[in-house]
DRENTI-392126 format. One line per field, with one value per residue (C-alpha): x, y, z. Coordinates in Angstrom, 3 decimals. Example, Ala and Ser with C-alpha at 12.3 -4.5 7.8 and 13.67 -1.06 7.14 Angstrom:
2
u	12.300/13.670
v	-4.500/-1.060
w	7.800/7.140
//
This chain:
261
u	182.173/178.962/177.885/175.266/173.831/174.406/170.639/171.276/169.967/172.809/173.381/175.836/174.498/176.717/178.048/177.583/180.933/179.762/182.485/180.559/179.100/177.914/174.097/173.465/170.316/169.182/173.201/175.732/179.683/182.279/184.664/188.254/190.486/190.884/192.155/191.753/187.996/188.117/186.283/186.443/184.134/183.101/179.700/179.103/178.934/182.372/182.978/182.107/179.599/178.402/177.338/177.649/181.001/181.428/180.198/182.852/180.320/182.770/182.058/183.748/182.697/184.008/182.976/181.772/179.550/179.569/177.545/179.192/178.468/178.816/181.117/181.138/179.917/179.976/176.928/176.130/175.796/172.710/169.558/169.728/168.215/166.359/165.514/169.241/169.762/166.818/167.846/170.767/169.123/167.334/170.506/171.805/168.576/168.373/171.835/171.349/168.562/170.633/172.990/170.677/167.799/167.158/164.248/164.296/165.554/161.511/160.831/163.873/163.735/159.391/160.868/162.308/160.302/157.318/159.259/159.767/157.748/156.909/160.048/162.634/161.552/162.088/165.620/166.590/165.516/164.819/167.350/169.352/168.092/168.320/172.276/172.120/171.571/172.754/176.623/176.236/175.132/177.743/180.281/178.975/181.371/181.368/179.488/182.496/181.099/181.728/183.872/182.633/178.890/180.185/180.135/177.559/174.353/171.639/170.782/167.303/167.807/167.441/165.003/162.485/160.494/160.193/156.124/157.164/155.957/158.514/160.643/162.803/160.545/162.346/165.915/166.745/170.564/171.440/174.493/176.574/175.261/172.398/169.426/167.448/164.294/162.484/159.109/155.870/152.554/151.424/153.633/152.718/148.892/149.745/152.058/148.898/146.572/149.036/148.076/151.095/155.370/157.475/161.570/164.281/167.841/171.275/174.786/175.467/174.566/174.974/176.811/180.100/179.218/176.047/176.259/172.690/170.164/166.551/163.477/160.377/157.685/153.718/150.825/148.763/144.445/142.317/143.812/147.490/148.624/151.218/153.823/155.653/158.959/157.303/159.474/163.386/165.826/169.659/171.661/175.285/175.235/173.209/173.047/169.902/169.161/169.128/166.666/164.733/163.923/163.562/160.746/159.730/159.331/158.230/154.532/154.443/154.356/152.123/149.568/149.815/149.637/151.297/155.382/156.878/157.538
v	29.864/31.338/35.584/37.740/40.885/44.173/44.190/41.430/41.819/42.800/45.134/46.003/45.423/45.567/42.327/42.758/44.195/46.711/45.372/44.842/41.728/41.329/40.743/38.713/36.788/35.975/35.042/37.137/36.696/38.409/39.914/37.815/40.775/43.647/45.041/48.865/48.334/44.998/43.162/39.381/37.881/34.579/32.345/33.485/29.763/28.752/27.013/23.282/23.580/19.692/17.059/19.739/20.992/24.499/26.293/27.049/29.778/32.764/36.263/39.407/42.414/45.590/49.243/51.690/54.867/54.530/51.365/47.255/45.676/41.340/40.381/36.287/34.549/30.490/28.363/27.109/24.466/25.410/27.381/31.091/33.024/36.122/36.506/36.459/39.172/41.222/41.033/42.961/45.359/45.847/46.321/48.772/50.797/50.870/52.263/54.258/55.919/55.439/57.985/60.069/60.765/62.601/60.625/58.493/55.023/53.698/55.936/55.014/50.922/51.611/53.377/50.771/47.682/49.310/49.203/45.404/42.404/40.442/37.648/40.283/41.630/38.535/37.546/40.440/40.947/43.699/43.895/43.542/46.549/48.677/47.981/48.132/51.606/52.669/51.596/53.791/57.080/56.124/55.970/60.030/62.806/64.225/68.189/70.218/72.216/75.922/77.375/80.947/81.897/83.979/80.990/79.845/78.499/75.976/74.139/73.736/69.632/70.929/73.824/71.988/68.520/66.245/67.585/70.906/72.119/74.214/73.377/76.001/78.048/80.384/82.635/84.250/86.745/88.801/90.569/88.088/84.367/82.761/80.437/78.114/77.110/73.767/72.870/71.988/73.693/70.820/70.790/75.174/74.067/71.027/74.230/76.942/73.686/72.911/73.849/74.172/73.657/72.434/73.222/70.733/71.191/69.206/69.626/66.603/66.098/69.761/70.502/72.224/76.047/74.965/75.355/73.211/72.137/73.090/71.133/72.988/70.011/71.172/68.610/66.552/67.077/66.111/65.420/66.935/64.923/64.009/66.190/65.739/67.650/69.579/72.030/72.227/75.263/75.309/78.189/78.976/80.192/80.431/84.003/84.961/87.626/84.245/82.649/85.531/86.116/82.304/82.334/85.381/84.461/80.811/82.888/85.299/81.605/80.566/83.205/83.614/79.171/79.056/78.956/82.426/82.945
w	90.666/89.390/88.204/89.832/87.947/89.470/90.500/94.017/96.708/98.249/101.401/104.079/107.549/110.951/112.766/116.837/117.124/114.912/111.699/108.334/106.708/103.631/102.932/99.506/98.801/102.536/103.487/105.776/104.615/106.893/105.187/105.262/103.327/101.207/98.292/97.231/96.247/95.588/99.819/99.388/101.718/103.490/104.694/108.024/108.708/107.777/111.159/111.970/114.266/115.069/113.008/110.700/107.909/107.914/105.028/102.325/100.062/99.400/97.169/95.483/95.636/93.952/96.300/93.437/93.124/97.032/96.819/96.896/93.355/93.160/90.924/92.010/94.308/94.620/96.080/99.771/102.032/103.430/103.058/103.602/106.935/106.038/109.314/110.861/108.233/109.422/113.064/111.992/110.262/113.038/115.774/113.078/112.990/117.101/117.508/114.772/116.663/119.713/118.583/116.185/118.242/122.130/123.525/126.347/126.041/126.615/123.573/120.842/121.555/120.926/117.974/116.418/117.671/114.929/112.354/112.538/112.737/116.144/114.958/114.693/118.002/119.612/119.017/121.511/124.518/126.262/129.159/125.563/123.958/126.721/127.023/123.471/123.733/126.870/125.383/122.272/124.644/126.510/123.801/121.876/122.791/125.771/126.295/127.379/130.432/130.268/132.686/133.489/132.958/130.514/127.939/129.207/127.374/127.233/124.010/123.028/124.044/127.425/127.301/125.101/126.079/122.528/122.731/122.119/125.384/127.169/130.113/131.226/132.734/134.099/133.931/136.467/137.515/139.943/140.344/138.089/139.599/137.444/138.588/135.516/136.677/135.013/134.695/132.932/132.217/134.588/137.163/137.434/137.987/140.403/142.406/141.736/143.173/146.682/150.041/150.812/149.635/150.987/149.792/149.372/148.420/147.181/146.217/144.928/141.777/139.528/136.845/137.659/137.470/140.098/143.904/143.975/143.009/144.697/143.969/145.076/146.440/145.856/148.389/146.433/147.323/147.821/150.938/150.808/152.975/150.058/148.628/144.962/143.339/140.928/140.090/139.796/140.213/139.579/141.626/141.339/144.387/148.327/148.417/150.089/146.889/144.976/146.225/147.298/142.995/142.199/144.488/143.652/140.147/140.971/142.526/139.252/137.462/139.967/139.640/135.952/135.320/132.359/131.284/130.581/126.656
//
């Protein structure tokens, strides 16, 4: 057995299944067992493969002052694979950003890719990256929907876009009922340039407290033969007066050509 100093390249990375692995000087180890703060590791290539015996290298670490410190390590029967280690780190970073960021799946993936080489990027297909982000997000703690409007508040995550632009541009009330209006400066501009609006509504894809998702489509020049949805409103009821207030607010926003503060 060879004794190493604590200055050796040592860190903890995650396996595909989320378990801890020891990274030491380009080699990876699976945890075999632990006893209090002492950890016993085995080379991740310990299993036999065709034409080659498994590696019997082991390592022992002690967890102290918030980090693993190497006590003992034996020789490997193969060369280190730093690319495999970096691939594990790439997966870790992708999972961590999925948990921390509220951005789109594509943006999370791109930000993670930017900090790794093309060789590391090629170790994980685009489909696998997307599935990783979506799986992590599906495990996130669900937001408990309020049961009454008195307990309802909308967070900045849904009021403001990633670039800082306001997305919630209207919040109107009428006799205990409420409507939230969403749009961007670009969508308001398209609304003001349209020759006609088309109003559409759906009832099957709305949060629990709301009854309807209203979409306002604006005709697009120069021919104005087509229209696209530009403004969206969540309504808690189908009362006529609430509809009128929503339309009045949109008309006022359109005339000002800007989102309300």
